[in-house]
Structures are given as C-alpha cells and as structure tokens.
PDB file with one MODEL, atoms N, CA, C and O in Angstrom:
MODEL        1
ATOM      1  N   MET A   1     -28.985 -62.969 -21.819  1.00  0.00           N
ATOM      2  CA  MET A   1     -28.397 -62.485 -20.574  1.00  0.00           C
ATOM      3  C   MET A   1     -27.076 -61.769 -20.846  1.00  0.00           C
ATOM      4  O   MET A   1     -26.871 -60.641 -20.396  1.00  0.00           O
ATOM      5  N   SER A   2     -26.172 -62.434 -21.590  1.00  0.00           N
ATOM      6  CA  SER A   2     -24.856 -61.833 -21.811  1.00  0.00           C
ATOM      7  C   SER A   2     -24.939 -60.573 -22.680  1.00  0.00           C
ATOM      8  O   SER A   2     -23.998 -59.781 -22.719  1.00  0.00           O
ATOM      9  N   ASP A   3     -26.072 -60.389 -23.380  1.00  0.00           N
ATOM     10  CA  ASP A   3     -26.221 -59.166 -24.180  1.00  0.00           C
ATOM     11  C   ASP A   3     -26.286 -57.919 -23.311  1.00  0.00           C
ATOM     12  O   ASP A   3     -26.022 -56.817 -23.791  1.00  0.00           O
ATOM     13  N   ASN A   4     -26.633 -58.077 -22.043  1.00  0.00           N
ATOM     14  CA  ASN A   4     -26.696 -56.929 -21.139  1.00  0.00           C
ATOM     15  C   ASN A   4     -25.355 -56.603 -20.505  1.00  0.00           C
ATOM     16  O   ASN A   4     -25.224 -55.602 -19.801  1.00  0.00           O
ATOM     17  N   LEU A   5     -24.367 -57.438 -20.752  1.00  0.00           N
ATOM     18  CA  LEU A   5     -23.054 -57.206 -20.144  1.00  0.00           C
ATOM     19  C   LEU A   5     -22.323 -56.090 -20.871  1.00  0.00           C
ATOM     20  O   LEU A   5     -22.514 -55.896 -22.072  1.00  0.00           O
ATOM     21  N   PRO A   6     -21.476 -55.347 -20.140  1.00  0.00           N
ATOM     22  CA  PRO A   6     -20.636 -54.338 -20.791  1.00  0.00           C
ATOM     23  C   PRO A   6     -19.688 -55.011 -21.780  1.00  0.00           C
ATOM     24  O   PRO A   6     -19.381 -56.196 -21.652  1.00  0.00           O
ATOM     25  N   ILE A   7     -19.230 -54.245 -22.761  1.00  0.00           N
ATOM     26  CA  ILE A   7     -18.344 -54.775 -23.806  1.00  0.00           C
ATOM     27  C   ILE A   7     -16.935 -54.251 -23.582  1.00  0.00           C
ATOM     28  O   ILE A   7     -16.720 -53.049 -23.427  1.00  0.00           O
ATOM     29  N   LEU A   8     -15.978 -55.173 -23.568  1.00  0.00           N
ATOM     30  CA  LEU A   8     -14.568 -54.810 -23.471  1.00  0.00           C
ATOM     31  C   LEU A   8     -13.914 -55.139 -24.808  1.00  0.00           C
ATOM     32  O   LEU A   8     -13.878 -56.297 -25.225  1.00  0.00           O
ATOM     33  N   TYR A   9     -13.397 -54.105 -25.474  1.00  0.00           N
ATOM     34  CA  TYR A   9     -12.693 -54.277 -26.745  1.00  0.00           C
ATOM     35  C   TYR A   9     -11.203 -54.425 -26.437  1.00  0.00           C
ATOM     36  O   TYR A   9     -10.621 -53.593 -25.740  1.00  0.00           O
ATOM     37  N   VAL A  10     -10.592 -55.485 -26.959  1.00  0.00           N
ATOM     38  CA  VAL A  10      -9.176 -55.757 -26.710  1.00  0.00           C
ATOM     39  C   VAL A  10      -8.460 -56.007 -28.033  1.00  0.00           C
ATOM     40  O   VAL A  10      -9.086 -56.248 -29.065  1.00  0.00           O
ATOM     41  N   LYS A  11      -7.128 -55.941 -27.972  1.00  0.00           N
ATOM     42  CA  LYS A  11      -6.293 -56.281 -29.128  1.00  0.00           C
ATOM     43  C   LYS A  11      -5.370 -57.431 -28.743  1.00  0.00           C
ATOM     44  O   LYS A  11      -4.949 -57.540 -27.592  1.00  0.00           O
ATOM     45  N   THR A  12      -5.063 -58.274 -29.701  1.00  0.00           N
ATOM     46  CA  THR A  12      -4.116 -59.366 -29.503  1.00  0.00           C
ATOM     47  C   THR A  12      -2.750 -58.789 -29.143  1.00  0.00           C
ATOM     48  O   THR A  12      -2.268 -57.863 -29.796  1.00  0.00           O
ATOM     49  N   GLY A  13      -2.131 -59.339 -28.102  1.00  0.00           N
ATOM     50  CA  GLY A  13      -0.785 -58.903 -27.721  1.00  0.00           C
ATOM     51  C   GLY A  13      -0.734 -57.612 -26.927  1.00  0.00           C
ATOM     52  O   GLY A  13       0.351 -57.074 -26.710  1.00  0.00           O
ATOM     53  N   CYS A  14      -1.872 -57.100 -26.488  1.00  0.00           N
ATOM     54  CA  CYS A  14      -1.920 -55.834 -25.745  1.00  0.00           C
ATOM     55  C   CYS A  14      -1.794 -56.120 -24.241  1.00  0.00           C
ATOM     56  O   CYS A  14      -2.694 -56.716 -23.649  1.00  0.00           O
ATOM     57  N   PRO A  15      -0.671 -55.695 -23.619  1.00  0.00           N
ATOM     58  CA  PRO A  15      -0.472 -56.001 -22.193  1.00  0.00           C
ATOM     59  C   PRO A  15      -1.519 -55.348 -21.289  1.00  0.00           C
ATOM     60  O   PRO A  15      -1.907 -55.930 -20.276  1.00  0.00           O
ATOM     61  N   TRP A  16      -1.979 -54.146 -21.643  1.00  0.00           N
ATOM     62  CA  TRP A  16      -3.008 -53.475 -20.833  1.00  0.00           C
ATOM     63  C   TRP A  16      -4.320 -54.253 -20.899  1.00  0.00           C
ATOM     64  O   TRP A  16      -5.046 -54.356 -19.910  1.00  0.00           O
ATOM     65  N   CYS A  17      -4.611 -54.796 -22.075  1.00  0.00           N
ATOM     66  CA  CYS A  17      -5.836 -55.589 -22.247  1.00  0.00           C
ATOM     67  C   CYS A  17      -5.803 -56.825 -21.347  1.00  0.00           C
ATOM     68  O   CYS A  17      -6.794 -57.154 -20.693  1.00  0.00           O
ATOM     69  N   VAL A  18      -4.652 -57.506 -21.321  1.00  0.00           N
ATOM     70  CA  VAL A  18      -4.499 -58.700 -20.493  1.00  0.00           C
ATOM     71  C   VAL A  18      -4.708 -58.343 -19.016  1.00  0.00           C
ATOM     72  O   VAL A  18      -5.402 -59.059 -18.294  1.00  0.00           O
ATOM     73  N   GLU A  19      -4.102 -57.229 -18.570  1.00  0.00           N
ATOM     74  CA  GLU A  19      -4.249 -56.786 -17.172  1.00  0.00           C
ATOM     75  C   GLU A  19      -5.697 -56.470 -16.832  1.00  0.00           C
ATOM     76  O   GLU A  19      -6.186 -56.839 -15.764  1.00  0.00           O
ATOM     77  N   VAL A  20      -6.381 -55.789 -17.741  1.00  0.00           N
ATOM     78  CA  VAL A  20      -7.774 -55.388 -17.501  1.00  0.00           C
ATOM     79  C   VAL A  20      -8.683 -56.616 -17.449  1.00  0.00           C
ATOM     80  O   VAL A  20      -9.553 -56.703 -16.583  1.00  0.00           O
ATOM     81  N   VAL A  21      -8.491 -57.561 -18.365  1.00  0.00           N
ATOM     82  CA  VAL A  21      -9.286 -58.794 -18.362  1.00  0.00           C
ATOM     83  C   VAL A  21      -9.083 -59.530 -17.038  1.00  0.00           C
ATOM     84  O   VAL A  21     -10.048 -59.994 -16.430  1.00  0.00           O
ATOM     85  N   ALA A  22      -7.831 -59.636 -16.592  1.00  0.00           N
ATOM     86  CA  ALA A  22      -7.532 -60.320 -15.331  1.00  0.00           C
ATOM     87  C   ALA A  22      -8.179 -59.585 -14.160  1.00  0.00           C
ATOM     88  O   ALA A  22      -8.751 -60.215 -13.270  1.00  0.00           O
ATOM     89  N   PHE A  23      -8.091 -58.255 -14.156  1.00  0.00           N
ATOM     90  CA  PHE A  23      -8.664 -57.472 -13.066  1.00  0.00           C
ATOM     91  C   PHE A  23     -10.182 -57.660 -12.987  1.00  0.00           C
ATOM     92  O   PHE A  23     -10.727 -57.913 -11.913  1.00  0.00           O
ATOM     93  N   LEU A  24     -10.852 -57.537 -14.121  1.00  0.00           N
ATOM     94  CA  LEU A  24     -12.312 -57.697 -14.136  1.00  0.00           C
ATOM     95  C   LEU A  24     -12.702 -59.106 -13.688  1.00  0.00           C
ATOM     96  O   LEU A  24     -13.622 -59.278 -12.887  1.00  0.00           O
ATOM     97  N   SER A  25     -11.998 -60.109 -14.209  1.00  0.00           N
ATOM     98  CA  SER A  25     -12.294 -61.499 -13.855  1.00  0.00           C
ATOM     99  C   SER A  25     -12.041 -61.754 -12.368  1.00  0.00           C
ATOM    100  O   SER A  25     -12.857 -62.383 -11.694  1.00  0.00           O
ATOM    101  N   ASP A  26     -10.911 -61.264 -11.862  1.00  0.00           N
ATOM    102  CA  ASP A  26     -10.556 -61.468 -10.451  1.00  0.00           C
ATOM    103  C   ASP A  26     -11.548 -60.798  -9.513  1.00  0.00           C
ATOM    104  O   ASP A  26     -11.734 -61.240  -8.379  1.00  0.00           O
ATOM    105  N   ASN A  27     -12.191 -59.724  -9.988  1.00  0.00           N
ATOM    106  CA  ASN A  27     -13.128 -58.979  -9.150  1.00  0.00           C
ATOM    107  C   ASN A  27     -14.587 -59.356  -9.414  1.00  0.00           C
ATOM    108  O   ASN A  27     -15.504 -58.706  -8.911  1.00  0.00           O
ATOM    109  N   GLY A  28     -14.790 -60.394 -10.195  1.00  0.00           N
ATOM    110  CA  GLY A  28     -16.143 -60.882 -10.427  1.00  0.00           C
ATOM    111  C   GLY A  28     -17.013 -59.948 -11.249  1.00  0.00           C
ATOM    112  O   GLY A  28     -18.237 -59.965 -11.123  1.00  0.00           O
ATOM    113  N   VAL A  29     -16.378 -59.118 -12.107  1.00  0.00           N
ATOM    114  CA  VAL A  29     -17.127 -58.180 -12.951  1.00  0.00           C
ATOM    115  C   VAL A  29     -17.369 -58.842 -14.310  1.00  0.00           C
ATOM    116  O   VAL A  29     -16.418 -59.172 -15.019  1.00  0.00           O
ATOM    117  N   GLY A  30     -18.634 -59.035 -14.670  1.00  0.00           N
ATOM    118  CA  GLY A  30     -18.969 -59.667 -15.937  1.00  0.00           C
ATOM    119  C   GLY A  30     -18.792 -58.715 -17.108  1.00  0.00           C
ATOM    120  O   GLY A  30     -19.017 -57.512 -16.979  1.00  0.00           O
ATOM    121  N   PHE A  31     -18.388 -59.255 -18.251  1.00  0.00           N
ATOM    122  CA  PHE A  31     -18.233 -58.448 -19.466  1.00  0.00           C
ATOM    123  C   PHE A  31     -18.203 -59.374 -20.666  1.00  0.00           C
ATOM    124  O   PHE A  31     -17.960 -60.574 -20.536  1.00  0.00           O
ATOM    125  N   ARG A  32     -18.456 -58.799 -21.849  1.00  0.00           N
ATOM    126  CA  ARG A  32     -18.276 -59.502 -23.120  1.00  0.00           C
ATOM    127  C   ARG A  32     -16.998 -58.977 -23.737  1.00  0.00           C
ATOM    128  O   ARG A  32     -16.781 -57.767 -23.791  1.00  0.00           O
ATOM    129  N   GLU A  33     -16.152 -59.878 -24.202  1.00  0.00           N
ATOM    130  CA  GLU A  33     -14.884 -59.467 -24.802  1.00  0.00           C
ATOM    131  C   GLU A  33     -14.990 -59.531 -26.318  1.00  0.00           C
ATOM    132  O   GLU A  33     -15.469 -60.517 -26.878  1.00  0.00           O
ATOM    133  N   LYS A  34     -14.538 -58.471 -26.975  1.00  0.00           N
ATOM    134  CA  LYS A  34     -14.461 -58.459 -28.441  1.00  0.00           C
ATOM    135  C   LYS A  34     -13.032 -58.120 -28.825  1.00  0.00           C
ATOM    136  O   LYS A  34     -12.495 -57.088 -28.422  1.00  0.00           O
ATOM    137  N   ASN A  35     -12.416 -59.006 -29.617  1.00  0.00           N
ATOM    138  CA  ASN A  35     -11.034 -58.794 -30.043  1.00  0.00           C
ATOM    139  C   ASN A  35     -11.031 -58.065 -31.385  1.00  0.00           C
ATOM    140  O   ASN A  35     -11.390 -58.631 -32.417  1.00  0.00           O
ATOM    141  N   VAL A  36     -10.621 -56.807 -31.347  1.00  0.00           N
ATOM    142  CA  VAL A  36     -10.650 -55.973 -32.556  1.00  0.00           C
ATOM    143  C   VAL A  36      -9.529 -56.330 -33.532  1.00  0.00           C
ATOM    144  O   VAL A  36      -9.561 -55.914 -34.690  1.00  0.00           O
ATOM    145  N   SER A  37      -8.543 -57.095 -33.073  1.00  0.00           N
ATOM    146  CA  SER A  37      -7.481 -57.559 -33.978  1.00  0.00           C
ATOM    147  C   SER A  37      -8.022 -58.638 -34.912  1.00  0.00           C
ATOM    148  O   SER A  37      -7.527 -58.791 -36.029  1.00  0.00           O
ATOM    149  N   GLN A  38      -9.027 -59.384 -34.472  1.00  0.00           N
ATOM    150  CA  GLN A  38      -9.556 -60.503 -35.248  1.00  0.00           C
ATOM    151  C   GLN A  38     -10.928 -60.225 -35.850  1.00  0.00           C
ATOM    152  O   GLN A  38     -11.414 -60.999 -36.675  1.00  0.00           O
ATOM    153  N   ASP A  39     -11.552 -59.126 -35.441  1.00  0.00           N
ATOM    154  CA  ASP A  39     -12.931 -58.847 -35.846  1.00  0.00           C
ATOM    155  C   ASP A  39     -13.051 -57.411 -36.358  1.00  0.00           C
ATOM    156  O   ASP A  39     -13.192 -56.480 -35.566  1.00  0.00           O
ATOM    157  N   PRO A  40     -12.995 -57.226 -37.696  1.00  0.00           N
ATOM    158  CA  PRO A  40     -13.052 -55.872 -38.267  1.00  0.00           C
ATOM    159  C   PRO A  40     -14.317 -55.106 -37.884  1.00  0.00           C
ATOM    160  O   PRO A  40     -14.269 -53.888 -37.709  1.00  0.00           O
ATOM    161  N   ALA A  41     -15.441 -55.799 -37.751  1.00  0.00           N
ATOM    162  CA  ALA A  41     -16.685 -55.118 -37.354  1.00  0.00           C
ATOM    163  C   ALA A  41     -16.570 -54.581 -35.936  1.00  0.00           C
ATOM    164  O   ALA A  41     -17.029 -53.476 -35.646  1.00  0.00           O
ATOM    165  N   ALA A  42     -15.955 -55.363 -35.050  1.00  0.00           N
ATOM    166  CA  ALA A  42     -15.749 -54.917 -33.667  1.00  0.00           C
ATOM    167  C   ALA A  42     -14.785 -53.736 -33.623  1.00  0.00           C
ATOM    168  O   ALA A  42     -14.955 -52.823 -32.815  1.00  0.00           O
ATOM    169  N   ALA A  43     -13.773 -53.755 -34.491  1.00  0.00           N
ATOM    170  CA  ALA A  43     -12.819 -52.640 -34.551  1.00  0.00           C
ATOM    171  C   ALA A  43     -13.525 -51.353 -34.951  1.00  0.00           C
ATOM    172  O   ALA A  43     -13.278 -50.294 -34.375  1.00  0.00           O
ATOM    173  N   MET A  44     -14.399 -51.451 -35.936  1.00  0.00           N
ATOM    174  CA  MET A  44     -15.151 -50.291 -36.394  1.00  0.00           C
ATOM    175  C   MET A  44     -16.094 -49.785 -35.284  1.00  0.00           C
ATOM    176  O   MET A  44     -16.211 -48.583 -35.044  1.00  0.00           O
ATOM    177  N   GLU A  45     -16.745 -50.724 -34.630  1.00  0.00           N
ATOM    178  CA  GLU A  45     -17.649 -50.413 -33.520  1.00  0.00           C
ATOM    179  C   GLU A  45     -16.889 -49.675 -32.407  1.00  0.00           C
ATOM    180  O   GLU A  45     -17.358 -48.658 -31.896  1.00  0.00           O
ATOM    181  N   MET A  46     -15.706 -50.200 -32.038  1.00  0.00           N
ATOM    182  CA  MET A  46     -14.884 -49.586 -30.996  1.00  0.00           C
ATOM    183  C   MET A  46     -14.475 -48.170 -31.393  1.00  0.00           C
ATOM    184  O   MET A  46     -14.536 -47.245 -30.583  1.00  0.00           O
ATOM    185  N   GLU A  47     -14.058 -48.015 -32.650  1.00  0.00           N
ATOM    186  CA  GLU A  47     -13.625 -46.696 -33.127  1.00  0.00           C
ATOM    187  C   GLU A  47     -14.783 -45.695 -33.122  1.00  0.00           C
ATOM    188  O   GLU A  47     -14.601 -44.533 -32.756  1.00  0.00           O
ATOM    189  N   ASN A  48     -15.965 -46.143 -33.526  1.00  0.00           N
ATOM    190  CA  ASN A  48     -17.136 -45.262 -33.519  1.00  0.00           C
ATOM    191  C   ASN A  48     -17.501 -44.817 -32.106  1.00  0.00           C
ATOM    192  O   ASN A  48     -17.909 -43.674 -31.896  1.00  0.00           O
ATOM    193  N   LYS A  49     -17.356 -45.710 -31.149  1.00  0.00           N
ATOM    194  CA  LYS A  49     -17.721 -45.386 -29.766  1.00  0.00           C
ATOM    195  C   LYS A  49     -16.671 -44.523 -29.077  1.00  0.00           C
ATOM    196  O   LYS A  49     -17.005 -43.595 -28.341  1.00  0.00           O
ATOM    197  N   SER A  50     -15.392 -44.835 -29.322  1.00  0.00           N
ATOM    198  CA  SER A  50     -14.315 -44.182 -28.561  1.00  0.00           C
ATOM    199  C   SER A  50     -13.593 -43.085 -29.343  1.00  0.00           C
ATOM    200  O   SER A  50     -12.814 -42.327 -28.765  1.00  0.00           O
ATOM    201  N   HIS A  51     -13.842 -42.992 -30.645  1.00  0.00           N
ATOM    202  CA  HIS A  51     -13.214 -42.003 -31.525  1.00  0.00           C
ATOM    203  C   HIS A  51     -11.694 -42.148 -31.574  1.00  0.00           C
ATOM    204  O   HIS A  51     -10.978 -41.170 -31.790  1.00  0.00           O
ATOM    205  N   GLN A  52     -11.208 -43.376 -31.371  1.00  0.00           N
ATOM    206  CA  GLN A  52      -9.774 -43.642 -31.498  1.00  0.00           C
ATOM    207  C   GLN A  52      -9.584 -45.138 -31.722  1.00  0.00           C
ATOM    208  O   GLN A  52     -10.547 -45.904 -31.707  1.00  0.00           O
ATOM    209  N   THR A  53      -8.327 -45.549 -31.932  1.00  0.00           N
ATOM    210  CA  THR A  53      -8.059 -46.938 -32.309  1.00  0.00           C
ATOM    211  C   THR A  53      -7.309 -47.720 -31.234  1.00  0.00           C
ATOM    212  O   THR A  53      -7.010 -48.898 -31.431  1.00  0.00           O
ATOM    213  N   LYS A  54      -7.003 -47.096 -30.116  1.00  0.00           N
ATOM    214  CA  LYS A  54      -6.235 -47.781 -29.076  1.00  0.00           C
ATOM    215  C   LYS A  54      -7.141 -48.628 -28.200  1.00  0.00           C
ATOM    216  O   LYS A  54      -8.286 -48.263 -27.933  1.00  0.00           O
ATOM    217  N   ALA A  55      -6.613 -49.772 -27.753  1.00  0.00           N
ATOM    218  CA  ALA A  55      -7.337 -50.658 -26.842  1.00  0.00           C
ATOM    219  C   ALA A  55      -6.562 -50.709 -25.521  1.00  0.00           C
ATOM    220  O   ALA A  55      -5.365 -50.421 -25.496  1.00  0.00           O
ATOM    221  N   PRO A  56      -7.227 -51.069 -24.439  1.00  0.00           N
ATOM    222  CA  PRO A  56      -8.614 -51.502 -24.362  1.00  0.00           C
ATOM    223  C   PRO A  56      -9.596 -50.338 -24.366  1.00  0.00           C
ATOM    224  O   PRO A  56      -9.250 -49.199 -24.055  1.00  0.00           O
ATOM    225  N   VAL A  57     -10.832 -50.665 -24.727  1.00  0.00           N
ATOM    226  CA  VAL A  57     -11.963 -49.736 -24.613  1.00  0.00           C
ATOM    227  C   VAL A  57     -13.079 -50.500 -23.920  1.00  0.00           C
ATOM    228  O   VAL A  57     -13.398 -51.630 -24.289  1.00  0.00           O
ATOM    229  N   LEU A  58     -13.670 -49.865 -22.906  1.00  0.00           N
ATOM    230  CA  LEU A  58     -14.786 -50.466 -22.184  1.00  0.00           C
ATOM    231  C   LEU A  58     -16.040 -49.645 -22.444  1.00  0.00           C
ATOM    232  O   LEU A  58     -16.068 -48.436 -22.214  1.00  0.00           O
ATOM    233  N   ASP A  59     -17.078 -50.322 -22.927  1.00  0.00           N
ATOM    234  CA  ASP A  59     -18.389 -49.696 -23.123  1.00  0.00           C
ATOM    235  C   ASP A  59     -19.288 -50.217 -22.008  1.00  0.00           C
ATOM    236  O   ASP A  59     -19.815 -51.327 -22.078  1.00  0.00           O
ATOM    237  N   TRP A  60     -19.451 -49.389 -20.978  1.00  0.00           N
ATOM    238  CA  TRP A  60     -20.259 -49.767 -19.827  1.00  0.00           C
ATOM    239  C   TRP A  60     -21.652 -49.171 -20.010  1.00  0.00           C
ATOM    240  O   TRP A  60     -21.967 -48.112 -19.466  1.00  0.00           O
ATOM    241  N   HIS A  61     -22.470 -49.866 -20.781  1.00  0.00           N
ATOM    242  CA  HIS A  61     -23.847 -49.421 -21.045  1.00  0.00           C
ATOM    243  C   HIS A  61     -23.891 -47.977 -21.526  1.00  0.00           C
ATOM    244  O   HIS A  61     -24.734 -47.192 -21.090  1.00  0.00           O
ATOM    245  N   GLY A  62     -22.969 -47.632 -22.434  1.00  0.00           N
ATOM    246  CA  GLY A  62     -22.958 -46.296 -23.024  1.00  0.00           C
ATOM    247  C   GLY A  62     -21.910 -45.366 -22.436  1.00  0.00           C
ATOM    248  O   GLY A  62     -21.565 -44.366 -23.066  1.00  0.00           O
ATOM    249  N   ALA A  63     -21.393 -45.660 -21.253  1.00  0.00           N
ATOM    250  CA  ALA A  63     -20.285 -44.879 -20.689  1.00  0.00           C
ATOM    251  C   ALA A  63     -19.000 -45.502 -21.232  1.00  0.00           C
ATOM    252  O   ALA A  63     -18.754 -46.694 -21.051  1.00  0.00           O
ATOM    253  N   ILE A  64     -18.180 -44.680 -21.902  1.00  0.00           N
ATOM    254  CA  ILE A  64     -16.993 -45.195 -22.596  1.00  0.00           C
ATOM    255  C   ILE A  64     -15.721 -44.827 -21.839  1.00  0.00           C
ATOM    256  O   ILE A  64     -15.502 -43.668 -21.485  1.00  0.00           O
ATOM    257  N   LEU A  65     -14.890 -45.837 -21.600  1.00  0.00           N
ATOM    258  CA  LEU A  65     -13.545 -45.615 -21.057  1.00  0.00           C
ATOM    259  C   LEU A  65     -12.582 -46.150 -22.108  1.00  0.00           C
ATOM    260  O   LEU A  65     -12.602 -47.337 -22.433  1.00  0.00           O
ATOM    261  N   ALA A  66     -11.731 -45.258 -22.642  1.00  0.00           N
ATOM    262  CA  ALA A  66     -10.874 -45.629 -23.768  1.00  0.00           C
ATOM    263  C   ALA A  66      -9.401 -45.550 -23.400  1.00  0.00           C
ATOM    264  O   ALA A  66      -8.982 -44.684 -22.632  1.00  0.00           O
ATOM    265  N   ASP A  67      -8.608 -46.487 -23.974  1.00  0.00           N
ATOM    266  CA  ASP A  67      -7.152 -46.464 -23.859  1.00  0.00           C
ATOM    267  C   ASP A  67      -6.739 -46.301 -22.400  1.00  0.00           C
ATOM    268  O   ASP A  67      -6.176 -45.274 -22.021  1.00  0.00           O
ATOM    269  N   PHE A  68      -7.019 -47.314 -21.583  1.00  0.00           N
ATOM    270  CA  PHE A  68      -6.840 -47.204 -20.136  1.00  0.00           C
ATOM    271  C   PHE A  68      -6.104 -48.410 -19.569  1.00  0.00           C
ATOM    272  O   PHE A  68      -5.911 -49.423 -20.242  1.00  0.00           O
ATOM    273  N   GLY A  69      -5.699 -48.270 -18.308  1.00  0.00           N
ATOM    274  CA  GLY A  69      -5.136 -49.378 -17.546  1.00  0.00           C
ATOM    275  C   GLY A  69      -5.961 -49.572 -16.287  1.00  0.00           C
ATOM    276  O   GLY A  69      -6.977 -48.906 -16.088  1.00  0.00           O
ATOM    277  N   VAL A  70      -5.517 -50.486 -15.444  1.00  0.00           N
ATOM    278  CA  VAL A  70      -6.268 -50.815 -14.228  1.00  0.00           C
ATOM    279  C   VAL A  70      -6.416 -49.588 -13.329  1.00  0.00           C
ATOM    280  O   VAL A  70      -7.450 -49.432 -12.679  1.00  0.00           O
ATOM    281  N   LEU A  71      -5.403 -48.707 -13.275  1.00  0.00           N
ATOM    282  CA  LEU A  71      -5.495 -47.517 -12.413  1.00  0.00           C
ATOM    283  C   LEU A  71      -6.669 -46.621 -12.798  1.00  0.00           C
ATOM    284  O   LEU A  71      -7.344 -46.072 -11.926  1.00  0.00           O
ATOM    285  N   GLU A  72      -6.916 -46.471 -14.098  1.00  0.00           N
ATOM    286  CA  GLU A  72      -8.057 -45.658 -14.554  1.00  0.00           C
ATOM    287  C   GLU A  72      -9.372 -46.426 -14.445  1.00  0.00           C
ATOM    288  O   GLU A  72     -10.441 -45.830 -14.315  1.00  0.00           O
ATOM    289  N   LEU A  73      -9.281 -47.744 -14.499  1.00  0.00           N
ATOM    290  CA  LEU A  73     -10.480 -48.573 -14.489  1.00  0.00           C
ATOM    291  C   LEU A  73     -11.203 -48.542 -13.145  1.00  0.00           C
ATOM    292  O   LEU A  73     -12.431 -48.476 -13.103  1.00  0.00           O
ATOM    293  N   LYS A  74     -10.444 -48.591 -12.040  1.00  0.00           N
ATOM    294  CA  LYS A  74     -11.067 -48.650 -10.709  1.00  0.00           C
ATOM    295  C   LYS A  74     -12.024 -47.484 -10.462  1.00  0.00           C
ATOM    296  O   LYS A  74     -13.191 -47.718 -10.150  1.00  0.00           O
ATOM    297  N   PRO A  75     -11.562 -46.220 -10.595  1.00  0.00           N
ATOM    298  CA  PRO A  75     -12.492 -45.100 -10.347  1.00  0.00           C
ATOM    299  C   PRO A  75     -13.656 -45.066 -11.334  1.00  0.00           C
ATOM    300  O   PRO A  75     -14.762 -44.668 -10.970  1.00  0.00           O
ATOM    301  N   PHE A  76     -13.417 -45.481 -12.585  1.00  0.00           N
ATOM    302  CA  PHE A  76     -14.489 -45.530 -13.577  1.00  0.00           C
ATOM    303  C   PHE A  76     -15.576 -46.496 -13.124  1.00  0.00           C
ATOM    304  O   PHE A  76     -16.762 -46.167 -13.167  1.00  0.00           O
ATOM    305  N   LEU A  77     -15.174 -47.682 -12.693  1.00  0.00           N
ATOM    306  CA  LEU A  77     -16.153 -48.676 -12.243  1.00  0.00           C
ATOM    307  C   LEU A  77     -16.899 -48.184 -11.002  1.00  0.00           C
ATOM    308  O   LEU A  77     -18.103 -48.407 -10.872  1.00  0.00           O
ATOM    309  N   GLN A  78     -16.198 -47.524 -10.101  1.00  0.00           N
ATOM    310  CA  GLN A  78     -16.861 -47.009  -8.895  1.00  0.00           C
ATOM    311  C   GLN A  78     -17.904 -45.957  -9.261  1.00  0.00           C
ATOM    312  O   GLN A  78     -18.957 -45.886  -8.628  1.00  0.00           O
ATOM    313  N   LYS A  79     -17.623 -45.139 -10.277  1.00  0.00           N
ATOM    314  CA  LYS A  79     -18.613 -44.157 -10.751  1.00  0.00           C
ATOM    315  C   LYS A  79     -19.849 -44.838 -11.325  1.00  0.00           C
ATOM    316  O   LYS A  79     -20.945 -44.278 -11.298  1.00  0.00           O
ATOM    317  N   GLN A  80     -19.665 -46.056 -11.847  1.00  0.00           N
ATOM    318  CA  GLN A  80     -20.790 -46.826 -12.404  1.00  0.00           C
ATOM    319  C   GLN A  80     -21.478 -47.660 -11.319  1.00  0.00           C
ATOM    320  O   GLN A  80     -22.331 -48.496 -11.616  1.00  0.00           O
ATOM    321  N   ASN A  81     -21.095 -47.421 -10.059  1.00  0.00           N
ATOM    322  CA  ASN A  81     -21.643 -48.147  -8.910  1.00  0.00           C
ATOM    323  C   ASN A  81     -21.375 -49.649  -8.960  1.00  0.00           C
ATOM    324  O   ASN A  81     -22.213 -50.456  -8.557  1.00  0.00           O
ATOM    325  N   VAL A  82     -20.190 -50.013  -9.464  1.00  0.00           N
ATOM    326  CA  VAL A  82     -19.787 -51.411  -9.500  1.00  0.00           C
ATOM    327  C   VAL A  82     -19.024 -51.705  -8.210  1.00  0.00           C
ATOM    328  O   VAL A  82     -18.060 -51.019  -7.870  1.00  0.00           O
ATOM    329  N   ARG A  83     -19.471 -52.727  -7.508  1.00  0.00           N
ATOM    330  CA  ARG A  83     -18.764 -53.124  -6.290  1.00  0.00           C
ATOM    331  C   ARG A  83     -17.660 -54.102  -6.643  1.00  0.00           C
ATOM    332  O   ARG A  83     -17.908 -55.162  -7.218  1.00  0.00           O
ATOM    333  N   LEU A  84     -16.437 -53.732  -6.291  1.00  0.00           N
ATOM    334  CA  LEU A  84     -15.290 -54.590  -6.533  1.00  0.00           C
ATOM    335  C   LEU A  84     -15.076 -55.450  -5.286  1.00  0.00           C
ATOM    336  O   LEU A  84     -15.296 -54.993  -4.164  1.00  0.00           O
ATOM    337  N   GLU A  85     -14.654 -56.673  -5.488  1.00  0.00           N
ATOM    338  CA  GLU A  85     -14.527 -57.595  -4.374  1.00  0.00           C
ATOM    339  C   GLU A  85     -13.434 -57.183  -3.390  1.00  0.00           C
ATOM    340  O   GLU A  85     -13.460 -57.599  -2.231  1.00  0.00           O
ATOM    341  N   ASP A  86     -12.477 -56.373  -3.834  1.00  0.00           N
ATOM    342  CA  ASP A  86     -11.385 -55.977  -2.916  1.00  0.00           C
ATOM    343  C   ASP A  86     -11.632 -54.638  -2.231  1.00  0.00           C
ATOM    344  O   ASP A  86     -10.765 -54.159  -1.500  1.00  0.00           O
ATOM    345  N   SER A  87     -12.811 -54.011  -2.449  1.00  0.00           N
ATOM    346  CA  SER A  87     -13.017 -52.688  -1.848  1.00  0.00           C
ATOM    347  C   SER A  87     -14.141 -52.700  -0.832  1.00  0.00           C
ATOM    348  O   SER A  87     -14.444 -51.668  -0.234  1.00  0.00           O
TER     349      SER A  87
ENDMDL
END
C-alpha cells in the first residue's frame, strides 16, 4: 500500500523540509519520507529525478517538485487533484 504513496525527499536540519512534512501531515496527505542526509541511495535517486541536490523534493507519481516551500506546494498539489483539508 505505502509503495503507491508519493515520495518526499528531505534533509536533516532543513527548515523547509520540516514545514512541508507538517503541512502534508496536517492536511491528511499521505507520503513516504526518505532522508537523503542518511541514505546515499535516496540522495542519488532524488538527484536523478530532480537534477539538483536541494531538498525538499516531492515525487508525486512522476511529477517532480524540487527545492520548494509550502507556498509552492499548495498549487502543485491542486494540479495533482489533491484535496487539502483547509480548502
């Protein structure tokens, strides 16, 4: 089941990552978290998908949002037809 969830790549100590995780959790949006600071394979995977090294990166079933904050996340999720609990 969780294999079908979108993947959120985060880094340890990244304030944007913390905000994005909180936003997704608060809005009931499921995701798998991969910490690229602790997992070299995940770091390579993130770089291959996003063509850069900055986090967070969200892989929403092949649609990639890279190096973003909550402001960029909302419209991206709406384009993916994700219903947010506050909208």
